[in-house]
C-alpha positions, 0 to 999 in steps of 0.5 A: 610183553605178550598179550596172552595171560601167564599163569604163575606161581609164587611163594612168600616166605615170612620172618618176624615181619620181613618177607623175602622177595627179588629185586630185579634190575632197573627197567628204563621208564619204570620205578623200582620194584620187588617181586615175590619168589616164583614164576611160570606154570608150564603146560601139564604142570600143577601150581605147586610143583611149578612152585617148587621147581622156581625154587629150586631154580632160583635159589637152589633150595627145596620148600618143606611145606607150601600152602596156597593162600589165594589166586589172584588176577594181576593187570599191570603196565610195565614201561608202557607195555600191559601184562595179565596175571593169573597168580597162584600164592603161597605161603611156604617154609624152607629152613635154609631160607628162613636162616638167611640173614636179614641183611644179606643178599642172594644171587638169583641163579636163572636171572640178574636179580637178587632175593633179599629181605624186606620189612613188611611195613615199608612194602605196604607204604610202597617203599619199594612195591611189592609185585604181583598186586595184593601179595603184601597184603597176604604177606601181612596176614601171615605176620597177624595170622 
């Protein structure tokens, strides 16, 4: 892990009480978790542009709409290593992903994770936890809103 703050953009695709997220390979010394889809913002890149790029790189899809929900700060430990992120969280629309079956998985194109639908009720109970911290509550707000 780095000792610098990382700026990231993540998107929440929510459908019928489920959210699309990535489950990464098990990290030795750390519990199972899922992560909102997205990634790092490059120097000179706007958060929304980074989000659109990340969805294209990871899942090969274009987003039709994005709406900034919040900017949060995520301090965490993974396998004993500290991390620090500033997180731009967006609600996103993508018809291709919204039609993706709830019981299917989709390989992520640029790493060893898979995207799948997770029931928000399970994630709210921490089974498994959804990171970055705070995005579960924002996704639940999309269902209620």
